[in-house]
C-alpha positions as CSV (number, residue, x, y, z in Angstrom):
1,M,-33.5,-8.8,14.5
2,K,-31.7,-8.9,17.7
3,V,-28.3,-7.3,17.6
4,L,-25.2,-7.3,19.6
5,V,-22.5,-4.4,18.8
6,S,-19.0,-5.4,19.3
7,G,-16.9,-2.3,20.1
8,Y,-19.9,-0.8,21.9
9,L,-18.1,2.0,23.6
10,G,-16.0,3.1,20.7
11,H,-16.9,6.1,18.7
12,M,-18.4,4.0,15.9
13,G,-20.0,1.6,18.4
14,K,-22.0,4.4,19.8
15,I,-23.2,5.7,16.5
16,I,-24.2,2.1,15.2
17,S,-25.9,1.5,18.7
18,E,-28.0,4.6,18.5
19,M,-29.1,3.7,14.8
20,V,-30.1,0.3,15.8
21,R,-32.3,1.4,18.8
22,S,-34.1,3.9,16.5
23,D,-34.8,1.3,13.7
24,S,-38.2,-0.4,14.2
25,D,-36.9,-3.4,12.5
26,L,-34.0,-4.0,14.8
27,E,-33.3,-4.5,18.6
28,L,-30.0,-3.6,20.5
29,V,-29.8,-6.4,23.1
30,A,-26.2,-6.2,24.1
31,G,-22.7,-5.0,23.5
32,V,-19.2,-6.3,24.0
33,D,-16.3,-3.9,24.9
34,K,-13.2,-4.4,27.1
35,G,-13.6,-0.9,28.3
36,V,-16.9,-1.3,30.1
37,A,-17.4,1.4,32.8
38,G,-20.6,2.7,34.4
39,E,-24.3,2.2,33.5
40,Q,-25.3,1.4,30.0
41,S,-28.5,1.3,28.2
42,E,-28.0,-2.4,27.5
43,P,-26.0,-5.2,29.1
44,V,-22.4,-4.9,28.1
45,F,-19.9,-7.6,28.5
46,S,-16.1,-7.5,28.6
47,T,-15.6,-10.7,26.7
48,F,-17.8,-12.8,24.2
49,A,-17.4,-15.5,26.8
50,E,-19.5,-13.8,29.1
51,V,-22.5,-13.1,26.6
52,N,-25.7,-14.8,27.9
53,V,-28.5,-13.1,25.9
54,N,-30.2,-14.4,22.7
55,L,-28.9,-13.0,19.4
56,D,-29.7,-12.9,15.9
57,I,-26.6,-11.1,14.4
58,I,-23.3,-9.4,15.6
59,V,-21.9,-6.2,14.1
60,D,-18.3,-5.5,14.8
61,F,-16.9,-2.0,15.1
62,S,-14.1,-3.0,17.5
63,H,-10.5,-3.8,16.5
64,H,-9.0,-6.4,14.1
65,S,-7.1,-8.0,17.0
66,L,-10.4,-9.4,18.3
67,T,-11.1,-11.1,15.0
68,N,-10.5,-14.8,16.4
69,D,-12.5,-14.2,19.5
70,L,-15.3,-12.7,17.6
71,I,-15.2,-15.6,14.9
72,A,-14.9,-18.4,17.6
73,F,-17.9,-17.2,19.5
74,A,-20.0,-16.7,16.2
75,L,-19.2,-20.2,15.1
76,E,-20.1,-21.6,18.6
77,K,-23.5,-19.9,18.6
78,N,-23.9,-20.2,14.8
79,I,-24.6,-16.4,14.6
80,P,-24.1,-14.2,11.4
81,L,-21.5,-11.6,11.3
82,V,-21.2,-8.1,9.8
83,I,-17.6,-7.2,10.2
84,A,-16.9,-3.3,9.9
85,T,-13.3,-3.2,11.2
86,T,-10.2,-2.9,9.0
87,G,-6.4,-3.7,9.1
88,Q,-6.9,-7.5,9.4
89,T,-3.8,-9.5,8.9
90,E,-3.6,-12.1,6.2
91,E,-4.1,-14.7,8.8
92,E,-7.1,-13.0,10.1
93,K,-8.6,-12.5,6.8
94,K,-8.1,-16.3,6.2
95,A,-10.1,-16.9,9.3
96,I,-12.9,-14.8,8.2
97,I,-13.0,-16.7,4.8
98,D,-12.8,-20.2,6.5
99,A,-15.6,-19.2,9.0
100,S,-17.8,-18.0,6.3
101,K,-18.1,-21.6,5.1
102,K,-20.1,-22.3,8.2
103,I,-21.8,-19.0,9.1
104,P,-23.0,-16.1,7.0
105,I,-20.4,-13.3,7.2
106,F,-20.7,-9.8,5.7
107,F,-17.1,-8.3,5.4
108,A,-16.2,-4.9,3.7
109,A,-13.5,-2.6,4.1
110,N,-15.9,0.2,3.7
111,Y,-19.6,0.5,4.3
112,S,-20.1,3.6,2.3
113,I,-22.5,3.1,-0.8
114,G,-20.5,5.9,-2.4
115,I,-17.4,4.0,-2.2
116,A,-18.9,1.0,-3.7
117,V,-20.1,3.1,-6.7
118,L,-16.6,4.7,-7.0
119,I,-15.0,1.2,-7.3
120,D,-17.6,0.2,-10.1
121,E,-16.9,3.5,-11.9
122,A,-13.2,3.3,-11.6
123,K,-13.3,-0.3,-12.9
124,N,-15.2,0.8,-15.9
125,I,-12.7,3.6,-16.7
126,A,-9.8,1.5,-16.3
127,K,-11.2,-1.0,-18.8
128,R,-11.6,1.9,-21.3
129,F,-8.1,3.3,-20.8
130,K,-6.1,0.1,-20.7
131,D,-2.6,1.7,-21.0
132,A,-3.3,4.4,-18.4
133,D,-1.4,5.1,-15.1
134,I,-3.6,4.4,-12.1
135,E,-2.8,6.0,-8.6
136,I,-4.9,6.1,-5.5
137,V,-4.5,8.7,-2.9
138,E,-6.3,8.3,0.5
139,T,-6.4,10.9,3.3
140,H,-7.5,10.3,6.9
141,H,-7.4,11.8,10.4
142,N,-4.1,11.9,12.3
143,R,-5.3,9.2,14.7
144,K,-5.7,6.4,12.1
145,I,-3.5,3.5,12.8
146,D,-3.3,1.5,9.5
147,A,-2.0,2.7,6.2
148,P,-3.0,2.3,3.6
149,S,-6.6,2.4,4.5
150,G,-8.6,-0.8,4.1
151,T,-10.8,1.2,1.6
152,A,-7.8,2.2,-0.5
153,L,-6.7,-1.3,-0.7
154,A,-10.2,-2.5,-1.6
155,I,-10.2,0.0,-4.5
156,A,-6.9,-1.3,-5.7
157,E,-8.0,-5.0,-5.5
158,G,-11.2,-3.9,-7.4
159,L,-9.2,-2.4,-10.1
160,K,-6.9,-5.6,-10.3
161,E,-10.1,-7.4,-11.4
162,V,-9.7,-5.5,-14.7
163,R,-5.9,-5.1,-14.6
164,E,-4.9,-8.7,-13.6
165,D,-1.2,-8.3,-14.0
166,A,-1.3,-5.0,-11.9
167,N,1.3,-4.6,-9.1
168,I,-0.1,-2.8,-6.1
169,V,2.5,-0.4,-4.7
170,K,2.0,0.9,-1.1
171,G,3.7,4.3,-1.1
172,R,6.7,5.4,-2.9
173,N,10.2,5.6,-1.6
174,G,14.0,5.7,-2.8
175,I,15.0,6.1,-6.5
176,A,12.9,4.1,-8.9
177,K,10.8,4.7,-11.9
178,R,7.0,3.9,-12.1
179,E,6.5,0.6,-13.6
180,K,3.8,0.2,-16.4
181,N,1.6,-2.0,-14.4
182,D,1.8,-0.3,-11.1
183,I,-1.4,0.8,-9.1
184,G,0.1,3.3,-6.6
185,V,-1.6,3.7,-3.2
186,N,-0.7,6.7,-1.3
187,S,-1.6,7.7,2.3
188,I,-1.9,11.1,4.0
189,R,-2.6,11.6,7.6
190,L,-3.7,15.0,9.1
191,G,-6.2,16.9,11.1
192,N,-9.6,15.4,11.7
193,V,-10.4,14.2,8.2
194,V,-13.1,11.5,8.0
195,G,-12.0,9.9,4.9
196,I,-11.1,11.1,1.3
197,H,-10.3,8.6,-1.5
198,E,-9.3,9.7,-5.0
199,V,-8.6,7.4,-8.0
200,L,-6.6,9.1,-10.9
201,I,-6.5,7.6,-14.3
202,S,-4.0,9.1,-16.6
203,T,-2.7,8.8,-20.1
204,K,-0.1,11.0,-21.8
205,H,-2.8,13.5,-22.8
206,E,-5.5,13.5,-20.1
207,C,-6.5,12.4,-16.6
208,I,-9.7,11.3,-15.1
209,S,-10.0,11.8,-11.4
210,I,-12.9,10.1,-9.3
211,K,-13.1,11.4,-5.7
212,H,-15.1,10.3,-2.7
213,E,-15.2,12.4,0.6
214,A,-16.9,11.2,3.7
215,Y,-18.3,14.2,5.8
216,D,-19.5,12.2,8.8
217,R,-18.7,8.7,10.2
218,G,-22.3,8.1,10.4
219,L,-22.4,7.0,6.8
220,F,-20.4,3.9,7.7
221,A,-23.2,3.0,10.4
222,E,-25.8,3.5,7.7
223,G,-24.1,1.1,5.4
224,A,-23.7,-1.4,8.4
225,I,-27.4,-1.1,9.2
226,R,-28.3,-2.0,5.5
227,A,-25.9,-5.0,5.8
228,I,-27.4,-6.2,9.0
229,K,-31.0,-6.3,7.3
230,F,-29.5,-7.8,4.1
231,M,-28.1,-10.7,6.1
232,N,-31.4,-11.8,7.6
233,G,-32.0,-15.3,6.5
234,K,-28.8,-15.7,4.3
235,P,-27.0,-19.0,4.3
236,A,-23.4,-19.6,4.9
237,G,-21.0,-17.6,2.6
238,L,-18.9,-14.4,2.4
239,Y,-20.8,-11.4,1.4
240,N,-19.8,-7.7,0.6
241,M,-21.1,-4.5,-0.8
242,K,-21.1,-5.9,-4.2
243,N,-23.9,-8.4,-3.0
244,L,-25.6,-5.7,-1.1
245,L,-26.0,-3.5,-4.3
246,G,-26.8,-6.2,-6.6
């Protein structure tokens, strides 16, 4: 498969590019990055409008503000997408959903296999403790812009599948007691933490905690590589980690 990396010069762009190069099933043919500078291993374009190479798929590790340009190009060329950016606005998410009716799009808040397993297990526990309080705590490095993290919100949305009347509360402020159906999402930013997500499910008498810690950002690239291969030959539709793991 011929792969284009959007966000080619970024930290994750460099990691995913190296993994694509070293995979015998994939070929890195180009990159897109507005910060193009100096000689690169592949042709790098500053905008999608400049891209003039043949592609089979685009993997995006850029910034959510480029969502509309990314989708417009993919729709024009009828090319599948693997979107690995987070922080999309509701309008941008709608654009992704609408585009998936015409082209195959893999869209996940987190490409870690471990996070996908954590969500499944948290849902199983929440189903068994129907009256328990649920809180999510996420910790990331001090350079992360969005809060809560897209992963924490994905965990909360997953839990809402078994707690349909749940209310997702992003952070706590002021004077107000915790409501029975709250799922609290709390954010910590410090140091160089790659990513820690913990789900706490507590009754009056006991608490179950499930925690995932990422040691290296390479794990997200590994998941994206699996998603790229998974998308080979897929029809139009919206895919995620649940589809990948079966």
